[in-house]
N, C-alpha and C positions, 0 to 999 in steps of 0.2 A: 163821500169819501167814509170808509167804513172804519169806525173806531179803532185807534192803536191798541195793537196788542203786540206783547213780546213774549214768544214761548221759547221755555228753555228745560234742559233735562239734567237729571243726574242720575249717580248709580248706587253707590253702597254704603255700609255704615261698618263702626267697629269702636273700640275702647281698649284702653292699657289700664295701669295706675292713675289714682284717682289725683287730679289738680284742684285747687279750690275754686269751687264757681263762685260768680257774682251774685251779690245778693240782690241784683237788680231787677230779676225777674222771676222771683221766688213766688209772686201771687199766680205764677202758671203753674198750675196744678198737675198737669200734666208733664210738664219739663219736671218740676220736682221729683215726679213718681218714677220718670223712667230715664231722667239725665240725660238729657239730649244733647247737652253741652260736648259729652262724649260719646255718645250713640245717636246722631243727628238722623230725624226720620228721612226715607228716600222720598224725592220728590218728583212724580212722574210727569207734571206739566205745571208751569207757572205763568201767567197772563197778566200783563199790565196793557188797561183800557184807560186811554188818555180822555180824560171828559174835559177838560178846558184847557187855556195856555197860562191859565196862573201859576202861581210858583208853589202853592199850598194845597192840599186837597183836590190835587189836580186827576188823578187816577184811580181806578180800580185794581187793588192786586187780588188777584185769583192763584191760589194753590191749591194743586190735586196732590194729595200724599197717594204713596203706595198704600194700597190695601191692606189694613188691619197695623198700619204705622200710628195712627192717631186715631183716640177713641173718644177722646172730651170731643164736646161742640167748640170750646173756644181754646187760642192757642197766644200765647203771649211771644212777639220776637221784637228785636230791636234792628232798626234798620238807620241809618246813617245816625246814630245817636239819640234817635227817638224811638219811645215805645209805640209800638202799636198792639192790637188784639185781633188776631184772624177769626173768624166767627163763620159757624155752618149752622147758625140759629135763626136767619132771615133776618136779624137784626146787624144795624153798624155797617149796611153796605152789602152784606152777604144778601143777593137775589132768593135764592131758594134755599130753604132748611134740609138738613140732613141730607143734601145730595152728594155729598164726597167731596163739595168744594169750599174751599176757606177763603172767605174774601176778608178786603177790609179798604177803607178809602184812606189814601196816603198822598202827601207830596214827595214826588219823584225828579228830580232835578238829571234828566238826562244829560245835559249840558255839561256838568261835572262829568257825568261817565264818560263822553266822549272825549273832555279835554284831556283827562286820564290815560285814556289810550292812544291820543293823537303824541303825547308827552312819552310815552314807549315807544311809538313810531320813532318819533325824533330821535331819539337815542340809537334804537337799532340802524336806524338808517346811517349814521355815525360809523358803527363798528360793523356791519354786515356779517352779525351773529348767527352761528348755526342752532339749531333748538336739537336737543338730545330729547328722544323718547325714550321712554323707562316702561318695564312692566314688572311692577312692584318698585324694586331696589334695582333690576337687573337692567343696564344696558340694551337697547333693541337696536336702535337705528340714530344717525345724526342726519337732519336734513336742512337744506337751507331755509331762513326765517321766511314766511308768507306774510306779508303786509295785509293781504286781503283777508285773511284769516280774521280778524280785528274789525272788517265790515260787519256795518248794520243793513239789514235788509228794509228797504222803506217802499212799501206797495210794491213789493214782488221784487225790486231791484237793488242791486250792493249799491251800498251808499259809505264813503269813507266817513271816519269821523272827523275830519276836517267839513267834509260839505254837511253832516250831519249837524253840525256846531251853527252852519247858516240857517237852518231850518228849525234850530231848538225852539225859538217862541212860537212857532206856527204849528204846532202837532196836533192838535183838536180833529178829528176827524181823518187821521191817518192811519196806516196798520203799520206798525214795526214790529219784525218777527226776527229770532235769532234763536236758529237751530242750534248751534252751539257756542258758547260763550268764553270769555276767557278764565280758566280756573274750570270749569266743567268739563272740555275736552280738549278744546286749543291752549297747548302749551306755550308759555311766554317765552321768549329769548332771554337769557340772562345778558344782563348789561353791565353790571357791575365787578369789581374785583374781588373777586372772593377774600382774599388777603387783607382786604379791608372791611368787609361786610359781614363776612361769615367764620372764617378763621383766622385771628389775626396771632400769627407769629412772630413779626416783624421785631427786631431786637430794639427797637426804638420803644417799643412798648412791653415786652417781654422784660427788659434789662433797663425800664425806666426807673432811677435811682429816687425818684421824688414820689414813687407810687407803688415800688413793690422792693423785695430785699432781693439782692444782687451775688450770686456766687461769681469769682475771677479767679483764674489763674495766670498767675505770671510767669511761669515757666519754672518755678522754683517752690512757689508757695500757694496756697490756695485760701483766698479771703472772703468776707462777706462786707457787703458797702449795700447803702439805700436804706429803705424803711420796711421793715415788715409789716406796720401797721398803715402804711398807706393806701390807696385806694383799693389797689389790686394785691395788694399783701396777703400772703398766709395768714399772719399772726391777726390782722383787722378781720379777716373773714371769720375765723372762728371768734374772736371777740365781739362780732356783732351778734352771733349765735348766743354766747353765753350773756350777753347783757340782758336780755330777754328772763333769762332764768337766774338771774341774781347772782352767778359765779364766776370769778378770777378766771380770765383766759387760761392761766396755767394751770389751773385744776380741770377747767373744762376739756383740754386739750389731754392732761394727763390719764382722765377718767375715761376721755376714748381710747387711747392707746392702750389702757389696762384691759379692754375687752378682750384683747389679746391673752391675756397673761392668765384665763381661768376657763373651763369649758363653759361654752354656750349652746344652748338649745333655740333652733330657729325654727318654726314651722315643723318641728319633728327632726331636722337635722340636727346631727352631732356636729357642733364645731369645737374640734380640739383645740386645748390651749398651745399657745405658740411660743412659749417662755424665750427660747433661745432664737427666734426670730424675732421676737419682741426686742428682745436685746441690742441685736443690731440695730433698730430703730432707735431706740428710746436712748441709746447712749451715744446716738450722733447729736441731739440738742446739747448745747452747753446748759450747763445746770447752776443755779443761782444759791443751791446748797445741794448737799450730796450726803448719800448715807454709806456711801463707800460699798454699797453691795451690787455689783450690774445686773443683778437677777431679783431686786426687790422693788424695784419702780416706786420706790416712795423719795426720790429726788424732786425738787422743785426746777422747773426746766424754764430755761431763759429763753421768752418767746420773741426777744429783740433780735434773735440769729437762728430761725429755724432753719435746718436742715433740707427745705424744700424751695426748689426754683421753679418760677412761673414758666410753664410751656406753650399755652396759649390760651387766648379768651375765645369761646366760642357763643355765636348766635344760631339758638335753635329756636328761631320764630317759626319755622317749619313744623314745629311741633303745636302749633297753635290748634285749638277745638274751635268746634263751632260757635263763631262769634253771634250769630244772630240769636242764639238761644242764652246768651251769656257766657261762653264759654273764655279759657284764658288763652293768653297770648304766648305760649308755650316757655321755652327755658332759656335761662342763661346759664353758662357753664364756664367753670375756671379750672384747667387742668394744672396739676404741679405733679414734678419729680422727685423723690428723693436724692440727696446730693452726699456723695462722701468729702466731708468737711477737709481730710486730709489730702486727698489726690483732685477734687473737684469733679471726678469720675459720677455722670450719671447712673443710678444703682434702680435695680429691677420692681421699682415699686412707683405706682402714679395714686394720684389723689383727686377724685375729681367733686367739686362742690356744683351740684345740681338743682338751680334756682327755678321754682315755679313764678315767673313774672307776673305780678301783682297788679295786671292789668286787664280787664274783660270786655265782653261787648266786641260787634264789628268794628266800629268806630276806635275805638281805643286801640285796636291790635293792628288796625292797619297805621295808625300815627305811630305805636312804637315802632313797628316794621320801617316806617317812612325815615325814622330818625338814625336808624342803621345804615338805610338805603342811601342817605344825603351824608354819609362818611367818604363815599365813593368820589365825590367833589373835593374833597380836601386831601393834600399831600399826605402821605403817610409818614408817622414819625415827626411831623409838624406839629406844634405846640395846639394849635387850631384843632388837630386831629386828637391828640391826646386829650384837651380840654373836651371837646365834644364826646369821645367815647367815655371817659369819666362821668359825665352827665348823663349817661344812658344806662352804664352799671351801679352807679353808687344808689340809688333810690330801690334797686333792687335787691342789692345785698345790707342793705343796712337794717339797722336793729329798729323793728316794731315796722317793716316795710308792708307786710300784709296782716293785718290785724284780726284777720278771720284765722290764720295759721296758729299752730301751737306756739306761746311764748312771742307771738306777732313776727317772728320769723320766715321769710320766704322760700328756704332752702324744702326742695323737695325730698332731695335724698344725697346723701354723701357717699361716694362709692370709692373702693380701693381696689386695686389691679396689682396684686403684689407676689413677686417670686423669692421675695426675701425672709418674709414672715413665716412661712412654713417651711422653716429650717431648725437644725441640720440632718432631720431625718431624711429629707429626700434630694440634699445634696444639690438643689438648682434645680430640679429637674420638674419643679411641679410649679403652677401658678395657682393664686387663690383669688376667687373676686368675693368681695363681701359689702352689702349696703347698709347704710344706717339711716334712721331718721330722728329728729328733733322729738324728744316726748317730753319736754318741757323742765326736763331736768339733766338730761345729759343723750350724748348720743347714741342712741339703743340699735344693736343688730336687728336688720329687719329682711324679709323674703326678698330675693332678686324676681325683677320684673321678667314675665314671658320665657322662664325658664324653666324645666323641672328640676326636681331633685335628680341626684346624680344616680341612684340606684335605677329610673327608668331607662338609662342606657345600658346598663347591665346587659351583655351580649349573650344569646344563647350557646352554650359552647359546641351544639352540634350542627346548628344552620346560621351563627351570627345573628340572629332576629335580636331585635331591642324591644324592651317591654313597650317603649312608647310607640311601637310601629300602630299598634291597634290605636290607639288616640288619632298617631295622625291620617290614618286611615278612612275611620268613622267622622272625623272633621275637615275633610279634605276639602270642602266645598266651601266653608267658612273660614279655612286656613287662606285658601286664595282669595277669598272676598275679602279678608282682615278683619272678619267679623267674630273671631273666636278670643278667649283667653286661657291663659293657664292660672286656672284658679287655684287657691289655697288647699282645697282639697280635691281629690281625682272625681269626676263624675261618677264614673261607675262604682269604685270599689269605697270610695270615701273617706281612703286615707290621704294623708301628706301627699302633696302633689307638687306645690310652688316650690324650689330651692330655697334653703337657709344659706346656701352659699354656693360656689359654683368652682369646681375644680379643673384642673387642664395639666394633663402630662403623664408622668409615671407613676401610676395609683397603685399603692401597697396592697393587695388582696392576694389570699392563697385559696384557689377555686379547683374543686375535684375535675379532674380530666379525663377521658377515655382513651389517652393517648401513653405510651410508655413515656419513662420519665426522661428519655434522651430523646423526643421528639414530639413536636407539635406543629400543627401547621397554623399559619396565619389565619384570622377570620377575615378573611378575604375570599370571595366568590371566584376571583380571577388567577386566584394563588394556589396551585397544589402541590406544589412542594414543601416539604418540612423544614422548618429551623430548628436550631439548637435552642434548648430551652437554656437560659440563663443559669449559672451556678448558684446551686443553693436550693434548686426545686426538688421537693419532696416525691419520691415514687409516688405515681399515678395521679400526681396533680400538677397544677400549672402556676408557677410563681407569676403571679400577676403583677408583683413589684416591677418586672420588667415591661408591662404592657404600656403602652403608650395610649391613652383613652380620651375621653372629653374632646375631642378635636370636632365633632360635629354628631347632629342627633339624626335616629332613624337609620336602618341598614336597607340592603336592594330588594326587600320584600317590601318595605312601605311603597305609598304611591309617589314616583320620583318628584313629580313636580311640587307636591303639598311637601315632601320632604325638606326639598330645598328650600321653600318660603319658610317653612318652620324651625328648620335648624338656623338660617339666615338671621332671624327675629330674636333667637337665644342668644344669652350674654356669651354663653364659650363659643358658638358657632359662628357668631359675627367676628369674633375674637380670634378665631381659627382657622381649620380647615375650609369654611365656606368663602372665605375671602381673603387668604393669606395661602401662597400655593409652597408646599416643602421641596418645591425643585427636583421631586424625584427620588429623594434622599430618605433614606431610613437610619434611625440613631445606632449607634454601634453597639452591640450587643444586647440590643432592646427588640423585642417584637414590638410592631406596629399593628393597632386593630382598624381596619379599613385599610384604602388603598393609597399608595405610595407614588401612582404612576400621575405624570404631569404631561402637560402640553409639551411638545419636543423644544427644547431650550430653554425651559424656563428656570429662572434663576430662585433659589429659595430665598424666601424675606421672611427677616424675622417675627414671629407672631405673636400675637395678644396685645400690642401695644400700637394703637391708631396714631397716638403721637408720641415721639419721645425727643428727647434733648441729645443732642451729639457729645463727644470726649474728646475735651473738656466741655464743660456745659458752657461754655462763652466761645466755643470755636463756630458758631453760626445758628442761622434759626431752627425751630425745631424741625426734625423729618416727620412728613404725614406719609400714611401710606398708600400704597396705589388704589384703595378702594374709596380712599376720598379725593385723591387727584386723577385717577383714571387708570384704568390700564388698555385705554385702545387708542391712544393717541398716535396718529400716524398709521392706522392700521385699517381705516374705513375704506369699504369698497367704494366704487363708482355708484354704486346702488344706493349707497348709504347704510346698509346694512352693515353689523359686524361679520368678520369673516367668518366663513362657513365654517361648519365642524371638521375639524381634521385636515383642514386644506392650508391652514397656515402655522408657521413656525414661530417661535418669540424673538421680538428682539429688544432694546433697551425701552422701548415706550410701548410697544405692542405686544402686551400678552394675557390670553384671559386665564380664569383659574378653571381648572379642570374638576369635574364633579368629585367629592372624594369616596362616593360609595360607587357610582356609577363608571367612572373614568372620563377622560376628556373625549373620547371618542364617540361618547354618548350626549355627555353635556357638557358645554362651557360658558362659563358666565364672566360678561365686561361688566366694571363699575365705575362709577363717578359721581360719588356720593355729593361731593359741592356743587357739581353743577346742577343736581337735584334741588340741593337744596338754595340754589340761587335762582331756578327759575320759578322755585315757590316763593320767594323773594317779589320777585317781579310781579308775581300775580296777586301776592296781598297787596301791594302798595297801589296796583292797578285797578283789580277789581272792584265795581261796588258793591254794598251790602248787599243787594238783592243777587247780583250773580255769584255773590260767594256762596250766598243761603243754598243756591241751587246745586253748587260744587262741593257744599262740607261734608256731604255722607261720603262721596269718594276720596275726597282728602285725608277726613278722618281716618277711613279704612287704612289707607296706606302709611300715614305719619305717624298713627299711634299703635298700630300692631307690633312693633318693636319693643325690644326691652333697653334700647340704649340710643 
């Protein structure tokens, strides 16, 4: 029999904001120089030759990387917790120097690989799940799960994981080939409840008085109970960040809020002072001492009763990096929403704590993912569940969780999404998103991820072209592959490029117009009728205060597919018109930049918050957007494809989102991001490090090219 060989394939690569990388593989000069954890090299072929039936050093691993991806003659990797060094210098198991094939002698436990696959098959058999196929984040089709997709091919014949387990001790001389493995091109069926393992909004968690602060309405009065310094409490999360800086939590929080009281400049973007809006937030905190001036912001805040309610705890292990190159385990997120302490009504401001999980390497990523996966076996809201959840989150949020980060905090960024703070000059018509990073002494405003500065969305008054169109067209191939970035500086002009903040709504600008004062056309290639300019416009100009903007990126002149992917990956595109349908409505007395036509029967969905509390805040679990929970439930055709364009109308559970630039007759999009994340969780706990290695480039390109 021939030597056993496993051949696997891989695709592309990408990167976004930096996560702290593991020091475990720092002696790999190639990885240190090129950042393979976030931009893994593409593998064209991987082969495993079984040399014996022993448990250690029983196989030769050989990898052929795509041309130009690796230049050094050695490359360090982590496989199943063991460090190996691939060589192309004719040493240490490498057969031929400088032939482009990197090799190492390793111990490979094929039985463990087969056991993980069999566990997945056993769970899937009980649930009869369907597999959702995605193009990026867009749903393409749902098909029945095929157990045969996880078969091995032994000596040219399909062998199930159960059958292979019987042969695992006698592989020497056999030939094992895999054309596509889990995580490479085979989508794993999601078998866990996302409400337990991915996005937890159950009231037993979000209103657990032992672990977080809770606001409640009794029909006449809004009151606070619980522990804001508990495991999941707003004040505890703030305090754990402040400890490393040696600052009291009330001062830490106050300093963060005061960033809105003075103008800021972030990567060339001017962030205006929002004193009146800040007053709306600041003065909802109880105060241990007050200066009597609602606009001075010198009071001492009482962090025992912060006006924020926990909305959800979110597992983003799908954002993990390339583990075999020392990459991190993704993110843990906490979402809070501002509450009116008088009425218990949720207000238009969310605060998202985004932690970079301080575990790295393939085996640690899988172990961390397994802890989330195991929550599915516990009753949601039970004491066992609550304790297990806290055991996962506390090591991530605790002070000193990541000694390699500033002040030991694992916080990647803190993000705000508010229609309260830009007030009163926009009268509730504009949202702002800001990001903050821990700089060692404070939470400092920082550039947004994957989102250009607002000026690049500014449309040409004659053609409606956006300044970003040229970038989208020039980078179209990389955008579709997930290998682009929105850098701090524009690649051509060298001007500031990445946004210092993200606005959405009715934006205040006056701009020259070729039209008379009484008429102006929509910036919409499909609409030719003129519209009345809002009152107050100057002759010969357009009053841009009335223009609804910041809803998406790119015009009808840009490459349509690349435009959609680019826009979806931005902060405001994902929180606005790329994922939320406006139901065909226009704001009264306001012009709209872009299309407002929707799929027939579409109902307007409140934009800009994918997770939001009910009114009052204790009325039930948080509301999730259809982008998260799915737009195509009940409308899958017999072929498995989502409904053909233009042939379906919306129902309560089946309603695609029409393209904001070209309209629903040209492009429609279905989403189900929790399903995508669920399948990624399955792959993470099932794949061996070898299979994960071959899929890393494709995974990183998809998961890390988004700004949210």
